[in-house]
N, C-alpha and C positions, 0 to 999 in steps of 0.2 A: 246932124255926125259930128261922133266923137274921135277924136285924137287920144293917139297915147308918146306922149315925146321920148326919144330913145335915142340909143348911140350907134352907130358897127363902128368896129373898131378894127385897123388893120395894119399888118406886120408888114415892112420891105424886105425884099428879102435881097441876094447881093448885088439881084441884076438892078433891083431898084423898082423890084414888079410890085403890084400891092395883093394881099390876100389877105379880105374878108376873119377874121378870126370869129367875131359876133359878135348880136346884139344884143347893148343889154336897155333895158326900157329903166328910163330916170324916177324917181321916184319919192325924192326931196320935193316936198312944200312949196321952201318957199328959197325964192330964184335968188335971192344975192345971195344964197350958199354954193352958187353952179358955179365955179368959175372952170376955164385949163384944166388949170393943178390939180382940180378938187376930183374932174374928170376922170384923171391918166394914175389918178393913185387912185383912184374903183377902181379902174382894170389893174392896176398891180398888185390890188388886193386878188381881184375875182384868180389870178391868172397865177398869180406867184412871182418867182424869186428866177425864173428859169427864165423869158423874156429879157430881149433888149428893149427896155425901155425909149429908146434913142431913134430905136428905128420902128415904132410904135405911131400913128393915130388917126381921129376919129371924125367923124363925119356925121353931124348934126339931122337925124331924120325922125319924123312921123310917121306912127302907124295908124290907121284906121281899124277901130274898133271890129267893126262893122263886116268890111270886104277881106283887113291885115297887110293889105297897099298897102308899101313901105314907099315914103314919099322924102325924099331930101327937103330938109328946111328950109335951109341959103343959103 
């Protein structure tokens, strides 16, 4: 069974409710380059400057290539 590493990105509103913004797959081959800062920089580049990054967080997930099922990694 093959899996894809990905990240679910969430934005917290004024009431501190989490809202899923999107899921981005990890494509880097070198795990040394993957840090929480690099992941947040990546989503900032993807979303642009209109988002308050202090209200964003992410969850690492795996996606089953066969079924599409998403499971939290850690």
